[in-house]
C-alpha angles and dihedrals in degrees: 000000000000102000151286123329119238096184114070090208094052125112104273135166089262091073099030123117092222094058113111128190116236120215130199126210120220106181104298094343120093120194135175116258120231093236126068136213127232109219091197098055098024091231137121114254144185122232091249096053120112136200142166094254095068116141130186115249112250122235096207116179114236118244104254097163117146090245092055093047091048090052090050091050091052091048092051091051090051091051092049090050090050092049093049092057 
């Protein structure tokens, strides 16, 4: 990450596809950490950091076709059968 952004509309880690949320575990409680991780550069980042590897997050539509849902239903039935035995 090259530095802090001065333009609020610039391409920052907050809107980058490579930004990953980090979570901490405290006993049985899991909470989000205030820092983030860049999966492209393998470094910790802040939401206001910028770099030249920024990519827009994709808004891919999930596959909800009848064939896919039928396959998922068959898989769930198989799992239930395995758990019953």
